C-alpha positions in Angstrom: -26.0 -0.2 -17.8 -26.5 -2.9 -15.4 -29.2 -2.1 -12.9 -28.4 -2.2 -9.2 -31.7 -2.8 -7.3 -32.5 -1.4 -3.9 -34.2 -3.6 -1.4 -35.4 -3.1 2.2 -36.0 -6.8 3.0 -33.7 -9.3 4.4 -32.0 -11.8 2.1 -31.3 -15.3 3.5 -28.9 -17.7 1.8 -29.2 -21.4 2.8 -26.1 -23.4 2.1 -26.6 -27.1 2.7 -23.4 -29.1 3.0 -22.9 -32.9 3.5 -19.9 -35.0 4.2 -21.3 -37.9 2.1 -21.0 -38.3 -1.6 -24.7 -38.3 -2.2 -24.8 -34.5 -2.9 -22.6 -33.7 -5.9 -23.2 -29.9 -5.7 -24.2 -27.6 -2.9 -27.6 -25.9 -3.3 -27.9 -22.2 -3.0 -31.3 -20.5 -2.3 -32.3 -17.0 -1.7 -35.6 -16.6 0.2 -37.5 -13.6 1.3 -39.0 -14.2 4.8 -42.4 -12.6 4.0 -42.8 -14.4 0.6 -44.5 -17.8 0.2 -42.2 -19.1 -2.5 -38.5 -19.9 -2.6 -36.5 -18.9 -5.7 -33.5 -21.1 -6.7 -30.8 -19.2 -8.4 -29.3 -20.5 -11.6 -25.8 -20.7 -12.9 -25.6 -17.0 -13.7 -24.3 -14.4 -11.3 -27.0 -12.6 -9.4 -26.4 -9.2 -7.9 -28.5 -7.9 -5.1 -27.9 -4.7 -3.0 -29.4 -3.9 0.3 -30.5 -0.3 1.2 -28.2 1.9 -0.8 -27.7 0.8 -4.5 -24.1 -0.4 -4.5 -21.8 1.2 -7.1 -19.9 -0.8 -9.7 -17.2 1.6 -10.8 -14.5 2.1 -8.1 -12.4 5.2 -8.1 -9.1 3.2 -8.1 -9.8 1.0 -11.2 -9.0 2.1 -14.7 -11.4 1.6 -17.6 -12.1 2.7 -21.2 -15.2 3.4 -23.1 -15.8 3.7 -26.8 -18.2 6.5 -27.1 -19.8 9.3 -29.0 -19.8 12.9 -27.8 -21.5 16.3 -28.3 -21.7 19.7 -26.7 -25.1 20.4 -25.0 -25.5 23.6 -27.0 -24.6 21.9 -30.3 -26.5 18.5 -30.0 -26.5 18.0 -33.8 -22.7 17.5 -34.0 -21.6 14.1 -32.7 -17.9 13.1 -32.6 -16.8 9.5 -31.8 -13.9 9.0 -29.5 -12.4 6.9 -26.7 -12.7 7.7 -23.0 -10.1 6.5 -20.6 -10.5 6.8 -16.8 -7.6 6.4 -14.3 -7.3 7.6 -10.7 -5.2 10.6 -11.7 -6.8 11.8 -14.8 -9.7 11.4 -17.3 -8.8 11.6 -21.0 -11.1 11.8 -24.0 -9.5 11.2 -27.4 -11.8 12.4 -30.1 -11.6 11.4 -33.7 -12.2 15.0 -34.7 -12.2 18.4 -33.0 -15.4 20.0 -31.9 -14.2 23.2 -33.4 -12.0 23.2 -36.5 -8.7 25.0 -36.4 -9.1 28.4 -38.2 -6.3 31.0 -38.3 -3.1 31.1 -36.2 -2.3 28.6 -33.5 0.1 29.9 -30.8 1.4 29.0 -27.4 -0.3 32.1 -25.9 -3.8 31.0 -27.1 -6.3 30.7 -24.3 -7.2 27.2 -23.3 -10.5 26.0 -24.8 -12.8 24.8 -22.1 -16.0 22.8 -22.1 -18.2 23.3 -19.0 -20.0 20.0 -19.9 -19.7 17.4 -22.6 -22.4 14.7 -23.1 -21.7 11.3 -24.5 -23.0 7.7 -24.9 -20.9 4.6 -24.7 -21.2 1.4 -26.7 -22.4 -0.2 -23.5 -25.4 2.0 -23.6 -24.2 4.3 -20.7 -25.0 8.0 -20.6 -21.7 9.9 -19.9 -21.0 13.5 -18.8 -17.6 15.1 -18.6 -17.6 18.2 -16.4 -15.1 21.1 -16.3 -13.2 19.7 -19.3 -10.4 21.4 -21.2 -8.7 20.9 -24.5 -5.3 19.4 -23.9 -4.2 19.2 -27.6 -5.5 19.3 -31.1 -3.7 17.8 -34.1 -3.6 18.3 -37.8 -3.1 15.4 -40.1 -3.2 15.1 -43.9 -3.6 11.9 -46.0 -5.7 10.1 -48.6 -8.7 10.3 -46.3 -8.4 14.1 -46.2 -7.6 16.5 -43.4 -8.2 15.3 -39.8 -8.1 17.3 -36.6 -8.1 14.8 -33.7 -8.6 16.5 -30.3 -7.7 15.4 -26.8 -9.8 16.6 -23.8 -9.0 16.1 -20.1 -11.1 16.5 -17.0 -11.3 15.4 -13.4 -15.1 14.9 -13.2 -17.1 12.1 -14.9 -20.7 11.2 -14.4 -21.7 7.7 -15.6 -25.5 7.1 -15.9 -26.9 10.5 -16.6 -26.5 13.7 -18.7 -26.2 16.6 -16.4 -25.7 20.4 -16.9 -22.5 22.2 -16.0 -24.5 24.1 -13.3 -26.4 21.1 -12.1 -27.4 20.9 -8.4 -27.9 17.5 -6.7 -30.2 16.1 -4.0 -27.5 14.0 -2.3 -24.1 12.4 -2.8 -23.2 9.0 -1.2 -19.6 8.1 -0.5 -18.9 4.3 -0.1 -16.0 3.8 2.3 -14.2 0.5 3.0 -13.8 0.0 6.7 -16.5 2.4 7.7 -19.0 -0.4 8.5 -16.6 -1.8 11.1 -16.0 1.6 12.7 -19.8 2.2 12.8 -20.2 -1.3 14.3 -22.9 -2.2 11.8 -23.1 -5.9 10.8 -25.3 -6.3 7.8 -24.3 -10.0 7.6 -25.0 -12.7 10.2 -24.0 -16.3 10.0 -25.4 -19.3 11.8 -25.0 -23.1 11.5 -27.8 -25.7 11.9 -26.9 -29.3 12.4 -29.8 -31.8 12.6 -29.2 -34.6 15.1 -28.3 -37.9 13.5 -27.5 -36.3 10.1 -24.1 -35.6 8.6 -25.3 -32.6 6.7 -25.5 -29.1 8.2 -26.9 -25.9 7.0 -25.1 -22.6 7.0 -27.5 -19.6 7.2 -26.1 -16.3 5.9 -28.6 -13.5 6.5 -28.1 -10.1 4.9 -30.3 -7.6 6.7 -30.4 -3.9 5.7 -29.2 -1.8 8.6 -31.2 1.1 9.7 -29.2 4.2 8.8 -28.2 6.7 11.4 -29.0 10.4 10.7 -26.9 13.3 12.0 -28.2 16.8 11.7 -25.5 19.5 10.9 -27.2 22.9 11.3 -24.0 24.9 10.5 -24.0 23.4 7.0 -27.8 23.1 6.7 -27.6 19.4 5.9 -28.2 15.9 7.2 -25.6 13.2 7.2 -26.8 9.6 6.9 -24.5 6.7 8.0 -25.1 3.1 7.1 -23.7 -0.1 5.6 -24.9 -2.0 2.6 -24.1 -5.4 0.9 -23.8 -6.6 -2.6 -23.6 -10.3 -3.6 -22.6 -12.3 -6.5 -23.7 -16.0 -6.7 -22.9 -18.8 -9.0 -24.2 -22.1 -7.7 -21.4 -24.1 -9.2 -18.6 -21.8 -8.2 -19.0 -19.3 -5.4 -21.0 -17.1 -3.1 -19.4 -13.6 -2.8 -20.7 -10.9 -0.5 -19.2 -7.4 -0.2 -19.9 -5.0 2.7 -19.4 -1.3 2.3 -20.1 1.4 4.8 -21.5 4.6 3.3 -22.1 8.3 4.1 -24.9 10.1 2.4 -24.8 13.9 2.5 -28.3 15.4 2.1 -28.5 19.2 2.0 -31.7 21.1 2.9 -31.7 22.4 -0.7 -29.9 21.0 -3.8 -26.3 21.9 -4.0 -23.4 21.9 -6.4 -20.7 19.2 -6.6 -18.1 21.6 -5.1 -20.3 22.2 -2.0 -20.7 18.4 -1.5 -17.0 17.9 -1.6 -16.3 20.7 0.9 -18.5 18.9 3.4 -17.1 15.5 2.6 -13.5 16.8 3.1 -14.5 17.8 6.6 -16.0 14.4 7.3 -13.0 12.6 5.8 -10.7 14.6 8.1 -12.7 13.5 11.2 -12.7 9.9 10.1 -9.0 9.9 9.4 -8.3 11.2 13.0 -10.6 8.6 14.5 -9.5 5.6 12.4 -5.7 6.0 12.8 -5.5 5.0 9.2 -6.5 6.4 5.8 -10.2 5.9 5.1 -11.0 7.3 1.7 -14.1 6.7 -0.4 -14.0 3.8 -2.9 -17.0 4.9 -5.0 -19.5 7.8 -5.2 -23.1 8.0 -6.3 -25.3 11.0 -6.8 -29.0 11.7 -7.0 -30.4 14.3 -9.3 -32.7 17.1 -8.2 -35.6 16.1 -10.3 -35.3 12.3 -10.1 -34.7 9.4 -7.6 -32.4 7.9 -10.2 -28.8 7.3 -9.0 -25.8 7.8 -11.2 -22.1 7.3 -10.5 -19.6 10.0 -10.1 -15.9 9.4 -10.8 -13.5 12.0 -9.5 -9.7 12.1 -9.8 -8.5 12.4 -6.3 -5.1 12.0 -4.7 -4.5 8.3 -4.4 -4.7 6.9 -0.9 -4.7 3.4 0.4 -8.0 2.0 1.4 -8.7 1.4 5.1 -7.0 -1.9 6.1 -8.9 -2.2 9.4 -11.6 -4.8 9.5 -12.8 -4.9 13.1 -14.0 -2.2 15.5 -11.1 -2.9 17.9 -8.5 -2.2 15.1 -9.3 1.5 15.0 -7.3 4.1 16.9 -10.4 5.6 18.4 -13.3 3.1 18.2 -16.8 4.5 18.3 -17.6 3.1 21.8 -14.6 4.8 23.3 -16.6 8.0 23.8 -19.9 8.6 25.6 -20.7 11.3 23.1 -23.4 10.2 20.5 -22.3 10.2 16.9 -24.8 13.0 16.1 -23.2 15.2 18.7 -19.7 14.3 17.7 -20.3 15.3 14.1 -22.2 18.5 15.1 -19.4 19.7 17.3 -16.8 18.9 14.6 -18.6 21.0 12.0 -19.0 23.9 14.5 -15.3 24.1 15.1 -13.4 22.7 12.1 -13.6 25.9 10.0 -11.2 27.6 12.4 -8.5 25.0 11.5 -9.7 23.9 8.1 -6.4 24.3 6.2 -4.3 22.7 9.0 -6.8 19.8 9.0 -6.2 19.3 5.3 -2.5 19.3 5.8 -2.9 16.8 8.6 -4.9 14.4 6.5 -2.5 14.7 3.6 0.5 14.0 5.9 -1.1 11.2 7.9 -2.4 9.4 4.8 0.8 9.7 2.8 3.2 6.8 2.7 6.9 7.0 2.0 7.4 10.6 3.0 11.0 11.6 3.9 11.2 12.0 7.7 12.3 15.6 7.3 9.2 16.4 5.2 6.9 14.6 7.5 8.4 16.3 10.6 8.1 19.7 9.1 4.5 19.0 7.8 3.3 17.9 11.3 4.9 20.8 13.0 3.2 23.1 10.5 -0.1 21.5 11.4 0.5 22.1 15.1 1.4 25.8 14.5 -1.6 26.2 12.2 -3.9 24.7 14.8 -2.7 27.2 17.4 -3.1 30.1 15.0 -6.7 29.0 14.3 -7.7 28.5 17.9 -5.7 31.1 19.9 -4.9 34.8 19.7 -1.2 34.2 19.3 0.2 37.5 20.4 2.2 38.6 23.5 0.6 42.1 23.7 -2.6 43.6 22.4 -2.2 45.5 19.1 -2.3 49.0 20.6 0.3 48.2 23.2 2.7 46.8 20.7 2.2 49.7 18.3 4.1 51.9 20.6 6.9 49.4 21.0 7.1 48.9 17.2 7.4 52.6 16.6 10.2 52.9 19.2 12.1 50.0 17.6 11.7 51.3 14.1 12.9 54.8 15.1 15.9 53.2 16.8 17.3 51.7 13.6 20.6 53.2 12.7 20.4 55.5 9.6 23.6 54.1 8.3 22.1 50.7 7.6 21.4 49.8 3.9 17.8 50.1 2.8 17.3 46.4 2.3 18.8 45.7 5.7 16.3 48.1 7.2 13.4 46.5 5.4 14.5 43.1 6.8 14.6 44.4 10.4 11.3 46.2 10.0 9.7 42.9 8.8 11.0 41.2 11.9 9.7 44.0 14.1 6.3 43.7 12.4 6.0 40.1 13.4 7.8 40.5 16.7 4.5 40.4 18.7 3.6 36.9 17.6 4.2 34.0 20.0 7.2 31.8 19.5 6.7 28.3 18.2 7.8 27.0 21.6 5.1 29.0 23.4 2.5 27.9 20.9 3.2 24.2 21.3 3.3 24.6 25.1 -0.2 26.2 25.1 -1.5 23.4 22.9 0.0 20.7 25.2 -1.9 22.3 28.1 -5.2 21.2 26.4 -4.3 17.5 26.8 -3.9 17.0 30.6 -1.1 15.2 32.4 -2.2 11.6 31.5 -2.2 12.3 27.8 1.0 14.5 27.9 3.1 11.8 29.6 2.2 9.4 26.9 2.6 11.8 24.0 5.7 13.6 25.1 7.5 11.0 27.2 9.1 11.2 30.6 9.3 15.0 30.7 5.6 15.6 29.9 6.8 18.8 28.1 7.5 19.8 24.5 11.0 18.7 23.8 13.3 21.6 23.0 14.8 19.4 20.2 11.5 19.7 18.3 11.9 23.5 18.1 15.6 23.5 17.3 15.1 20.8 14.6 12.3 22.8 12.9 14.4 26.0 13.1 17.5 24.3 11.7 15.5 22.7 8.8 14.0 26.1 8.1 16.9 28.5 8.6 19.9 26.2 8.4 21.5 27.8 11.5 24.6 25.7 12.3 24.4 26.7 16.0 21.3 24.6 16.3 22.8 21.5 14.6 24.0 19.9 17.9 20.4 19.7 19.1 18.8 18.7 15.8 17.1 15.3 15.6 18.0 12.7 13.0 17.6 9.0 12.3 15.7 7.0 14.9 15.2 10.1 17.2 13.6 12.0 14.3 11.3 9.0 13.6 10.3 8.8 17.2 9.5 12.5 17.2 7.2 12.1 14.2 5.3 9.2 16.0 4.8 11.5 19.0 3.7 14.4 16.9 1.2 12.3 15.0 -0.5 11.5 18.4 -0.3 15.1 19.4 -2.1 16.1 16.2 -4.8 13.4 16.6 -5.4 14.3 20.3 -5.8 18.0 19.5 -8.3 17.3 16.7 -10.3 14.9 18.9 -10.7 17.7 21.4 -12.5 19.7 18.7 -15.5 17.3 19.0 -15.5 17.5 22.8 -13.7 14.1 23.4 -12.5 14.1 26.9 -8.8 13.6 27.8 -9.6 10.3 29.7 -11.1 8.9 26.4 -8.0 10.0 24.5 -5.9 8.2 27.1 -7.9 5.1 26.5 -7.3 5.3 22.8 -3.5 5.8 23.3 -3.4 2.7 25.6 -5.5 0.7 23.1 -4.1 -2.2 21.0 -4.5 -0.5 17.6 -1.4 -0.4 15.4 -1.3 3.3 15.7 -1.3 3.2 19.5 1.2 0.4 19.7 3.8 2.5 17.7 3.8 5.1 20.5 3.8 2.4 23.2 7.0 0.9 21.8 8.7 4.4 21.6 7.8 5.1 25.2 9.0 1.7 26.5 12.4 2.1 24.7 12.9 5.7 25.9 11.9 5.1 29.5 14.1 2.0 29.7 17.0 4.0 28.3 16.5 6.8 30.8 16.0 4.3 33.7 17.1 0.7 33.2 14.9 -0.4 36.0 11.8 0.3 33.9 10.2 -2.5 32.0 11.8 -3.2 28.7 8.8 -4.7 27.0 9.8 -8.4 26.9 8.0 -10.1 24.0 9.1 -13.7 24.9 11.9 -15.6 26.6 14.0 -18.4 25.2 16.0 -20.5 27.7 18.6 -23.0 26.5 20.1 -25.9 28.4 23.5 -27.6 27.6 23.2 -30.9 25.8 25.0 -33.8 27.5 27.0 -36.5 25.7 24.4 -39.0 26.6 21.6 -36.9 25.1 23.6 -36.4 21.9 24.1 -40.2 21.5 20.4 -41.0 21.9 18.4 -41.3 18.7 14.7 -40.8 18.6 12.7 -44.0 18.4 10.9 -44.6 15.1 7.2 -44.8 15.6 5.4 -47.1 13.2 1.7 -46.6 13.1 -0.3 -49.9 13.3 -1.7 -51.2 10.1 
């Protein structure tokens, strides 16, 4: 396994270029400022990581390993096989079964599970499959005898260590494309030096480890560290390649299980998705064992999501500098409140990060998020339980005895939930959290929840033809989903204490997410009132061409010799 070294010193690359023909190759040097010597790199690639050891196995790339496997409680039985990783599953094809078939094999047999399987690849890597299960076992006869190949599947793979099924870990680090830009951390600085009277100039590329930021989260008894690291690959005859990745390290007060780490990461990921205005999933994951500083890589099959496409702090929906709240306080407040709307936040992230959803599905998902947010944050009843009990009893006793039993059950069910607020009331109460400036941008000219949202949801749910005339479709349905996305983002931002004036600033920003809403507002305002600006992008003015102009030919310009 190739080592990835950790360094806390700056790395400086001197690239000297010349416009003359006297220097056939550029020279690349890496120097440490405190050292007395300068090392010149050779032809081979050289990898160097700053601060956090950078991972080498991305979650989105497929790979295979020829390997040998055994069960931790039966270390004397080794079975060769082939391991294949892909973003949606991990498959281990063994040449023989760990346990030979004996007796009847039936469909109703319980699934054979393996809490942990240990392996070693032909590359010298230590491998661990966690929470694995037998997918199939075959039975073959031939000149070589009886063979029982087995296929095992899993969603968890550790590369670089053998771990127990009940292992706990000191920390997990998630490397996230785009995070460094949102944090505003610049681990790379470039400068040019041009000596007077010389044609050559030097380009100085300085890679400096950034000081991580630490955020204390008391509600989860953990510390979250934020930072950015770099990794370089240099070939003096071909290229200099430097990668930058932001990272989040979750460090609990006491070692925890993998499930615990992913519960915390899911909450952080939801916050980042709301802030970014784009999907911002992890590209790679590393873990630290309880009894060692050694770092191994963790590969997990997660729902595929596009990596963050934003490359500059100004590209994000809610850049970090849009709020006066420090990052530590922002995160602390988020963890204090998110559990009340945890499931709606998961649905929100899934919907916002999904591409190609049918508009009907996206609309219904977003309105479910909004309803779930209200249920998690508000009481949601017209009357207190005691007052409604008397009404419920009166309504139940008033049901005609001639009704069929299933009809009575249906009516009693409606009476049981009759004290819950209507969807219209729920959305109106949520809108009141945003203030007038945000509301007029999110909901349009009326500043109120459009009745068409309610009727469209009810039609898609109950297929009541009486609602069809006020049901959204086509462009109107698309515009509604754009508005609802901003409604959802604004509500979740309020969880962290972000002020409405700061949310307004984000909506008026130049991010792609904000510009979508701006275009919808311009079109709808101009449609309602033609005197309103129509969002002119550019103007083209034409002039009629005279006969004299048509007869003129452009003069041919011949450059002097």
